Backbone atoms as SQL, in Angstrom:
CREATE TABLE atoms (id INTEGER PRIMARY KEY, chain TEXT, resi INTEGER, resn TEXT, atom TEXT, x REAL, y REAL, z REAL);
INSERT INTO atoms VALUES
  (1, 'A', 1, 'MET', 'N', -51.621, 17.123, -70.933),
  (2, 'A', 1, 'MET', 'CA', -51.033, 16.083, -69.514),
  (3, 'A', 1, 'MET', 'C', -50.670, 17.019, -68.618),
  (4, 'A', 2, 'ASP', 'N', -51.164, 17.244, -67.349),
  (5, 'A', 2, 'ASP', 'CA', -50.636, 18.315, -66.305),
  (6, 'A', 2, 'ASP', 'C', -49.209, 18.192, -65.812),
  (7, 'A', 3, 'ARG', 'N', -48.859, 19.701, -65.156),
  (8, 'A', 3, 'ARG', 'CA', -47.446, 19.752, -65.061),
  (9, 'A', 3, 'ARG', 'C', -47.372, 18.776, -63.809),
  (10, 'A', 4, 'GLU', 'N', -48.058, 18.060, -62.852),
  (11, 'A', 4, 'GLU', 'CA', -47.471, 17.334, -61.895),
  (12, 'A', 4, 'GLU', 'C', -47.035, 15.898, -62.367),
  (13, 'A', 5, 'THR', 'N', -48.040, 15.541, -63.472),
  (14, 'A', 5, 'THR', 'CA', -47.962, 13.873, -64.469),
  (15, 'A', 5, 'THR', 'C', -46.389, 14.459, -64.850),
  (16, 'A', 6, 'ARG', 'N', -46.452, 15.252, -65.797),
  (17, 'A', 6, 'ARG', 'CA', -44.984, 15.764, -66.252),
  (18, 'A', 6, 'ARG', 'C', -43.880, 15.060, -65.809),
  (19, 'A', 7, 'LEU', 'N', -43.810, 15.843, -64.920),
  (20, 'A', 7, 'LEU', 'CA', -42.584, 15.963, -64.043),
  (21, 'A', 7, 'LEU', 'C', -42.298, 14.488, -63.099),
  (22, 'A', 8, 'LYS', 'N', -43.460, 13.840, -62.995),
  (23, 'A', 8, 'LYS', 'CA', -43.211, 12.350, -62.145),
  (24, 'A', 8, 'LYS', 'C', -42.988, 11.715, -63.167),
  (25, 'A', 9, 'ARG', 'N', -43.574, 11.634, -64.677),
  (26, 'A', 9, 'ARG', 'CA', -42.634, 10.906, -65.817),
  (27, 'A', 9, 'ARG', 'C', -41.436, 10.669, -65.762),
  (28, 'A', 10, 'LEU', 'N', -40.985, 12.374, -66.103),
  (29, 'A', 10, 'LEU', 'CA', -39.489, 12.595, -66.107),
  (30, 'A', 10, 'LEU', 'C', -38.693, 12.278, -65.471),
  (31, 'A', 11, 'SER', 'N', -39.216, 12.457, -63.921),
  (32, 'A', 11, 'SER', 'CA', -38.518, 11.498, -62.589),
  (33, 'A', 11, 'SER', 'C', -37.923, 10.112, -62.664),
  (34, 'A', 12, 'PHE', 'N', -38.897, 9.575, -62.929),
  (35, 'A', 12, 'PHE', 'CA', -38.755, 8.435, -63.652),
  (36, 'A', 12, 'PHE', 'C', -37.830, 8.155, -64.329),
  (37, 'A', 13, 'ARG', 'N', -37.610, 8.584, -65.744),
  (38, 'A', 13, 'ARG', 'CA', -37.175, 8.070, -66.635),
  (39, 'A', 13, 'ARG', 'C', -35.714, 8.455, -66.458),
  (40, 'A', 14, 'ALA', 'N', -35.316, 9.523, -65.772),
  (41, 'A', 14, 'ALA', 'CA', -34.684, 10.462, -65.518),
  (42, 'A', 14, 'ALA', 'C', -33.836, 9.356, -64.643),
  (43, 'A', 15, 'TRP', 'N', -33.742, 8.858, -63.897),
  (44, 'A', 15, 'TRP', 'CA', -33.466, 8.362, -62.478),
  (45, 'A', 15, 'TRP', 'C', -33.506, 6.592, -62.959),
  (46, 'A', 16, 'HIS', 'N', -33.716, 6.122, -64.108),
  (47, 'A', 16, 'HIS', 'CA', -34.303, 5.124, -64.872),
  (48, 'A', 16, 'HIS', 'C', -33.564, 4.981, -66.209),
  (49, 'A', 17, 'ARG', 'N', -31.842, 4.867, -65.947),
  (50, 'A', 17, 'ARG', 'CA', -31.645, 5.039, -67.207),
  (51, 'A', 17, 'ARG', 'C', -30.741, 4.101, -68.056),
  (52, 'A', 18, 'GLY', 'N', -30.454, 2.929, -66.783),
  (53, 'A', 18, 'GLY', 'CA', -30.008, 1.601, -67.519),
  (54, 'A', 18, 'GLY', 'C', -28.543, 2.123, -66.838),
  (55, 'A', 19, 'THR', 'N', -27.888, 2.717, -66.136),
  (56, 'A', 19, 'THR', 'CA', -26.540, 2.718, -65.890),
  (57, 'A', 19, 'THR', 'C', -26.822, 3.644, -64.785),
  (58, 'A', 20, 'LYS', 'N', -25.409, 3.413, -63.751),
  (59, 'A', 20, 'LYS', 'CA', -25.932, 4.043, -62.495),
  (60, 'A', 20, 'LYS', 'C', -25.061, 5.631, -62.478),
  (61, 'A', 21, 'GLU', 'N', -24.357, 5.839, -63.196),
  (62, 'A', 21, 'GLU', 'CA', -23.088, 6.812, -63.802),
  (63, 'A', 21, 'GLU', 'C', -24.660, 8.012, -64.336),
  (64, 'A', 22, 'ALA', 'N', -25.207, 7.194, -65.387),
  (65, 'A', 22, 'ALA', 'CA', -26.319, 8.138, -66.099),
  (66, 'A', 22, 'ALA', 'C', -27.454, 8.697, -65.347),
  (67, 'A', 23, 'ASP', 'N', -27.495, 7.430, -64.310),
  (68, 'A', 23, 'ASP', 'CA', -28.848, 8.086, -63.025),
  (69, 'A', 23, 'ASP', 'C', -28.457, 9.061, -62.628),
  (70, 'A', 24, 'LEU', 'N', -26.714, 9.108, -61.872),
  (71, 'A', 24, 'LEU', 'CA', -26.422, 10.239, -60.987),
  (72, 'A', 24, 'LEU', 'C', -26.461, 11.306, -61.983),
  (73, 'A', 25, 'LEU', 'N', -26.013, 11.371, -62.901),
  (74, 'A', 25, 'LEU', 'CA', -25.808, 12.921, -63.878),
  (75, 'A', 25, 'LEU', 'C', -27.701, 13.187, -64.053),
  (76, 'A', 26, 'ILE', 'N', -28.138, 12.648, -64.535),
  (77, 'A', 26, 'ILE', 'CA', -29.776, 12.923, -65.652),
  (78, 'A', 26, 'ILE', 'C', -30.502, 13.082, -64.304),
  (79, 'A', 27, 'GLY', 'N', -30.842, 12.052, -63.303),
  (80, 'A', 27, 'GLY', 'CA', -31.271, 12.297, -62.237),
  (81, 'A', 27, 'GLY', 'C', -31.112, 13.079, -61.193),
  (82, 'A', 28, 'GLY', 'N', -29.765, 13.458, -60.833),
  (83, 'A', 28, 'GLY', 'CA', -29.299, 14.361, -60.085),
  (84, 'A', 28, 'GLY', 'C', -29.733, 15.853, -60.760),
  (85, 'A', 29, 'PHE', 'N', -29.660, 16.340, -62.079),
  (86, 'A', 29, 'PHE', 'CA', -30.165, 17.065, -62.339),
  (87, 'A', 29, 'PHE', 'C', -31.493, 17.568, -62.220),
  (88, 'A', 30, 'PHE', 'N', -32.169, 16.540, -62.644),
  (89, 'A', 30, 'PHE', 'CA', -33.682, 16.794, -62.702),
  (90, 'A', 30, 'PHE', 'C', -33.682, 17.142, -61.477),
  (91, 'A', 31, 'ASP', 'N', -33.820, 15.844, -60.279),
  (92, 'A', 31, 'ASP', 'CA', -34.060, 16.519, -58.789),
  (93, 'A', 31, 'ASP', 'C', -33.026, 18.227, -58.359),
  (94, 'A', 32, 'THR', 'N', -32.106, 18.781, -58.952),
  (95, 'A', 32, 'THR', 'CA', -31.535, 19.802, -58.337),
  (96, 'A', 32, 'THR', 'C', -32.531, 20.924, -58.856),
  (97, 'A', 33, 'TYR', 'N', -32.733, 21.060, -60.526),
  (98, 'A', 33, 'TYR', 'CA', -33.695, 21.503, -61.027),
  (99, 'A', 33, 'TYR', 'C', -34.802, 22.315, -61.276),
  (100, 'A', 34, 'SER', 'N', -35.648, 20.548, -61.544),
  (101, 'A', 34, 'SER', 'CA', -36.906, 20.641, -61.764),
  (102, 'A', 34, 'SER', 'C', -37.664, 21.536, -61.171),
  (103, 'A', 35, 'ALA', 'N', -38.005, 21.758, -59.690),
  (104, 'A', 35, 'ALA', 'CA', -39.261, 21.911, -59.298),
  (105, 'A', 35, 'ALA', 'C', -38.705, 23.895, -59.717),
  (106, 'A', 36, 'GLY', 'N', -38.359, 24.531, -60.562),
  (107, 'A', 36, 'GLY', 'CA', -38.058, 25.788, -60.665),
  (108, 'A', 36, 'GLY', 'C', -38.814, 26.018, -62.311),
  (109, 'A', 37, 'TRP', 'N', -38.630, 24.589, -62.923),
  (110, 'A', 37, 'TRP', 'CA', -38.960, 24.950, -64.110),
  (111, 'A', 37, 'TRP', 'C', -39.921, 25.394, -65.011),
  (112, 'A', 38, 'SER', 'N', -40.228, 26.320, -65.697),
  (113, 'A', 38, 'SER', 'CA', -40.954, 26.696, -66.785),
  (114, 'A', 38, 'SER', 'C', -41.469, 25.584, -67.908),
  (115, 'A', 39, 'ASP', 'N', -42.668, 25.564, -68.423),
  (116, 'A', 39, 'ASP', 'CA', -43.511, 24.697, -69.349),
  (117, 'A', 39, 'ASP', 'C', -42.177, 24.780, -70.292),
  (118, 'A', 40, 'GLU', 'N', -41.406, 25.299, -70.540),
  (119, 'A', 40, 'GLU', 'CA', -40.438, 25.292, -71.472),
  (120, 'A', 40, 'GLU', 'C', -39.387, 24.837, -71.477),
  (121, 'A', 41, 'GLN', 'N', -38.814, 24.875, -70.045),
  (122, 'A', 41, 'GLN', 'CA', -38.108, 23.752, -70.052),
  (123, 'A', 41, 'GLN', 'C', -38.353, 22.272, -69.392),
  (124, 'A', 42, 'ILE', 'N', -39.354, 22.276, -69.166),
  (125, 'A', 42, 'ILE', 'CA', -39.918, 20.993, -69.040),
  (126, 'A', 42, 'ILE', 'C', -39.794, 20.403, -70.375),
  (127, 'A', 43, 'ALA', 'N', -40.282, 21.349, -71.271),
  (128, 'A', 43, 'ALA', 'CA', -40.219, 20.492, -72.728),
  (129, 'A', 43, 'ALA', 'C', -39.281, 20.242, -73.123),
  (130, 'A', 44, 'TRP', 'N', -37.748, 21.251, -72.610),
  (131, 'A', 44, 'TRP', 'CA', -36.427, 20.872, -73.225),
  (132, 'A', 44, 'TRP', 'C', -36.022, 19.940, -72.823),
  (133, 'A', 45, 'PHE', 'N', -36.071, 19.534, -71.360),
  (134, 'A', 45, 'PHE', 'CA', -36.240, 18.198, -71.103),
  (135, 'A', 45, 'PHE', 'C', -36.251, 17.360, -70.872),
  (136, 'A', 46, 'GLU', 'N', -37.848, 17.362, -71.624),
  (137, 'A', 46, 'GLU', 'CA', -38.652, 15.974, -72.229),
  (138, 'A', 46, 'GLU', 'C', -37.919, 15.688, -73.798),
  (139, 'A', 47, 'THR', 'N', -37.488, 17.003, -74.442),
  (140, 'A', 47, 'THR', 'CA', -36.713, 16.271, -75.509),
  (141, 'A', 47, 'THR', 'C', -35.083, 16.010, -74.922),
  (142, 'A', 48, 'LEU', 'N', -34.496, 16.083, -74.112),
  (143, 'A', 48, 'LEU', 'CA', -33.160, 15.959, -73.796),
  (144, 'A', 48, 'LEU', 'C', -33.312, 14.380, -73.752),
  (145, 'A', 49, 'ILE', 'N', -34.053, 13.963, -72.910),
  (146, 'A', 49, 'ILE', 'CA', -33.983, 12.933, -71.984),
  (147, 'A', 49, 'ILE', 'C', -34.431, 11.909, -73.495),
  (148, 'A', 50, 'ASP', 'N', -34.876, 11.830, -74.354),
  (149, 'A', 50, 'ASP', 'CA', -34.848, 11.075, -75.621),
  (150, 'A', 50, 'ASP', 'C', -33.878, 10.982, -76.127),
  (151, 'A', 51, 'GLU', 'N', -32.639, 11.594, -75.843),
  (152, 'A', 51, 'GLU', 'CA', -31.311, 11.458, -76.499),
  (153, 'A', 51, 'GLU', 'C', -30.632, 10.191, -75.766),
  (154, 'A', 52, 'GLU', 'N', -29.769, 9.235, -76.369),
  (155, 'A', 52, 'GLU', 'CA', -28.599, 8.284, -75.892),
  (156, 'A', 52, 'GLU', 'C', -28.226, 8.846, -74.626),
  (157, 'A', 53, 'ASP', 'N', -28.033, 7.938, -73.629),
  (158, 'A', 53, 'ASP', 'CA', -26.926, 8.269, -72.275),
  (159, 'A', 53, 'ASP', 'C', -25.998, 8.967, -72.655),
  (160, 'A', 54, 'VAL', 'N', -25.161, 8.014, -73.442),
  (161, 'A', 54, 'VAL', 'CA', -23.632, 8.426, -73.944),
  (162, 'A', 54, 'VAL', 'C', -23.616, 9.945, -74.184),
  (163, 'A', 55, 'GLU', 'N', -24.799, 10.189, -75.093),
  (164, 'A', 55, 'GLU', 'CA', -24.970, 11.416, -75.807),
  (165, 'A', 55, 'GLU', 'C', -24.754, 12.653, -74.680),
  (166, 'A', 56, 'ILE', 'N', -25.794, 12.320, -74.012),
  (167, 'A', 56, 'ILE', 'CA', -26.321, 13.570, -72.862),
  (168, 'A', 56, 'ILE', 'C', -24.651, 13.881, -72.012),
  (169, 'A', 57, 'MET', 'N', -24.401, 12.628, -71.898),
  (170, 'A', 57, 'MET', 'CA', -23.154, 12.434, -70.835),
  (171, 'A', 57, 'MET', 'C', -21.881, 13.299, -71.082),
  (172, 'A', 58, 'ALA', 'N', -21.759, 12.973, -72.687),
  (173, 'A', 58, 'ALA', 'CA', -20.550, 13.549, -73.196),
  (174, 'A', 58, 'ALA', 'C', -21.103, 14.891, -73.539),
  (175, 'A', 59, 'TRP', 'N', -22.021, 15.310, -73.448),
  (176, 'A', 59, 'TRP', 'CA', -22.299, 17.311, -73.652),
  (177, 'A', 59, 'TRP', 'C', -21.906, 17.727, -72.345),
  (178, 'A', 60, 'ALA', 'N', -22.627, 16.814, -71.104),
  (179, 'A', 60, 'ALA', 'CA', -22.532, 17.519, -70.049),
  (180, 'A', 60, 'ALA', 'C', -20.838, 17.605, -69.440),
  (181, 'A', 61, 'ILE', 'N', -19.737, 16.660, -69.954),
  (182, 'A', 61, 'ILE', 'CA', -18.989, 16.950, -69.496),
  (183, 'A', 61, 'ILE', 'C', -18.025, 17.074, -70.763),
  (184, 'A', 62, 'GLY', 'N', -18.281, 17.449, -71.223),
  (185, 'A', 62, 'GLY', 'CA', -17.622, 18.402, -72.564),
  (186, 'A', 62, 'GLY', 'C', -16.696, 18.109, -73.224),
  (187, 'A', 63, 'THR', 'N', -17.124, 16.331, -73.539),
  (188, 'A', 63, 'THR', 'CA', -16.196, 15.262, -74.512),
  (189, 'A', 63, 'THR', 'C', -16.774, 15.550, -75.916),
  (190, 'A', 64, 'LEU', 'N', -18.491, 16.134, -75.985),
  (191, 'A', 64, 'LEU', 'CA', -18.563, 16.160, -77.032),
  (192, 'A', 64, 'LEU', 'C', -18.797, 17.143, -77.332),
  (193, 'A', 65, 'ALA', 'N', -18.922, 18.259, -78.445),
  (194, 'A', 65, 'ALA', 'CA', -20.048, 19.439, -78.318),
  (195, 'A', 65, 'ALA', 'C', -21.318, 19.136, -78.374),
  (196, 'A', 66, 'VAL', 'N', -22.447, 19.941, -77.584),
  (197, 'A', 66, 'VAL', 'CA', -23.482, 20.219, -77.627),
  (198, 'A', 66, 'VAL', 'C', -23.926, 20.312, -79.133),
  (199, 'A', 67, 'PRO', 'N', -25.270, 19.695, -79.421),
  (200, 'A', 67, 'PRO', 'CA', -26.008, 20.188, -80.439),
  (201, 'A', 67, 'PRO', 'C', -26.519, 21.509, -80.255),
  (202, 'A', 68, 'GLU', 'N', -26.516, 22.184, -81.082),
  (203, 'A', 68, 'GLU', 'CA', -27.124, 23.431, -81.271),
  (204, 'A', 68, 'GLU', 'C', -28.735, 23.529, -80.228),
  (205, 'A', 69, 'ARG', 'N', -29.288, 22.362, -80.687),
  (206, 'A', 69, 'ARG', 'CA', -31.287, 22.326, -80.062),
  (207, 'A', 69, 'ARG', 'C', -30.807, 22.631, -78.669),
  (208, 'A', 70, 'TYR', 'N', -29.917, 22.338, -78.329),
  (209, 'A', 70, 'TYR', 'CA', -29.588, 22.385, -76.564),
  (210, 'A', 70, 'TYR', 'C', -29.106, 23.170, -75.804),
  (211, 'A', 71, 'GLN', 'N', -27.925, 23.397, -76.906),
  (212, 'A', 71, 'GLN', 'CA', -27.137, 24.695, -76.164),
  (213, 'A', 71, 'GLN', 'C', -28.229, 25.741, -75.570),
  (214, 'A', 72, 'GLY', 'N', -28.150, 26.018, -74.538),
  (215, 'A', 72, 'GLY', 'CA', -28.399, 27.151, -74.387),
  (216, 'A', 72, 'GLY', 'C', -28.212, 27.139, -72.343),
  (217, 'A', 73, 'PRO', 'N', -28.691, 27.918, -71.144),
  (218, 'A', 73, 'PRO', 'CA', -28.531, 28.250, -70.158),
  (219, 'A', 73, 'PRO', 'C', -28.770, 26.810, -69.246),
  (220, 'A', 74, 'MET', 'N', -30.148, 25.604, -69.843),
  (221, 'A', 74, 'MET', 'CA', -30.293, 24.641, -69.319),
  (222, 'A', 74, 'MET', 'C', -29.003, 23.717, -69.445),
  (223, 'A', 75, 'MET', 'N', -28.434, 23.690, -70.526),
  (224, 'A', 75, 'MET', 'CA', -27.453, 22.478, -70.811),
  (225, 'A', 75, 'MET', 'C', -26.047, 23.311, -69.832),
  (226, 'A', 76, 'ALA', 'N', -25.748, 24.709, -69.793),
  (227, 'A', 76, 'ALA', 'CA', -24.726, 25.443, -69.223),
  (228, 'A', 76, 'ALA', 'C', -24.730, 25.014, -67.566),
  (229, 'A', 77, 'GLU', 'N', -26.215, 24.925, -67.180),
  (230, 'A', 77, 'GLU', 'CA', -26.008, 24.105, -65.940),
  (231, 'A', 77, 'GLU', 'C', -25.906, 23.027, -65.278),
  (232, 'A', 78, 'MET', 'N', -26.028, 22.134, -66.883),
  (233, 'A', 78, 'MET', 'CA', -25.801, 20.244, -66.499),
  (234, 'A', 78, 'MET', 'C', -24.509, 20.234, -66.597),
  (235, 'A', 79, 'GLN', 'N', -23.654, 21.372, -67.292),
  (236, 'A', 79, 'GLN', 'CA', -22.440, 21.276, -67.313),
  (237, 'A', 79, 'GLN', 'C', -21.638, 21.542, -66.347),
  (238, 'A', 80, 'THR', 'N', -22.106, 21.918, -65.413),
  (239, 'A', 80, 'THR', 'CA', -21.203, 22.673, -64.236),
  (240, 'A', 80, 'THR', 'C', -21.365, 21.421, -62.947),
  (241, 'A', 81, 'LEU', 'N', -21.900, 20.105, -63.584),
  (242, 'A', 81, 'LEU', 'CA', -22.211, 18.891, -62.638),
  (243, 'A', 81, 'LEU', 'C', -21.972, 19.070, -61.214),
  (244, 'A', 82, 'THR', 'N', -22.595, 20.117, -60.536),
  (245, 'A', 82, 'THR', 'CA', -22.237, 20.263, -59.011),
  (246, 'A', 82, 'THR', 'C', -23.387, 19.555, -58.968),
  (247, 'A', 83, 'TYR', 'N', -24.430, 19.382, -59.469),
  (248, 'A', 83, 'TYR', 'CA', -25.928, 18.584, -58.681),
  (249, 'A', 83, 'TYR', 'C', -25.496, 16.947, -58.950),
  (250, 'A', 84, 'ILE', 'N', -24.471, 16.041, -58.911),
  (251, 'A', 84, 'ILE', 'CA', -24.521, 14.979, -59.012),
  (252, 'A', 84, 'ILE', 'C', -24.424, 14.832, -57.497),
  (253, 'A', 85, 'PRO', 'N', -25.059, 13.375, -57.482),
  (254, 'A', 85, 'PRO', 'CA', -25.041, 13.712, -55.882),
  (255, 'A', 85, 'PRO', 'C', -23.458, 12.394, -55.769),
  (256, 'A', 86, 'VAL', 'N', -22.741, 12.786, -54.547),
  (257, 'A', 86, 'VAL', 'CA', -21.797, 11.652, -54.198),
  (258, 'A', 86, 'VAL', 'C', -21.634, 10.792, -53.294),
  (259, 'A', 87, 'ALA', 'N', -21.690, 9.969, -53.395),
  (260, 'A', 87, 'ALA', 'CA', -21.590, 8.793, -51.911),
  (261, 'A', 87, 'ALA', 'C', -20.615, 8.762, -51.034),
  (262, 'A', 88, 'ARG', 'N', -19.750, 9.404, -49.720),
  (263, 'A', 88, 'ARG', 'CA', -18.458, 8.794, -49.582),
  (264, 'A', 88, 'ARG', 'C', -18.434, 7.756, -48.610);
């Protein structure tokens, strides 16, 4: 599958998680960072997105320890939470 197709599929999956909170966290992260991702970073996100929303959200907000396989710069970016769109 080519890069563009992978990213389109990931965008859909990132924004259709089942809860608005998960959509904003995971989809917002995808929208903010995905344009600059390498193939390795895309693969990391493809693996992450198969996890349960509650776990991804808990890792991002720091209420659960991040498994070793997800630790690193991308998770550190996710944990900033500055990418979440806030409606006023």
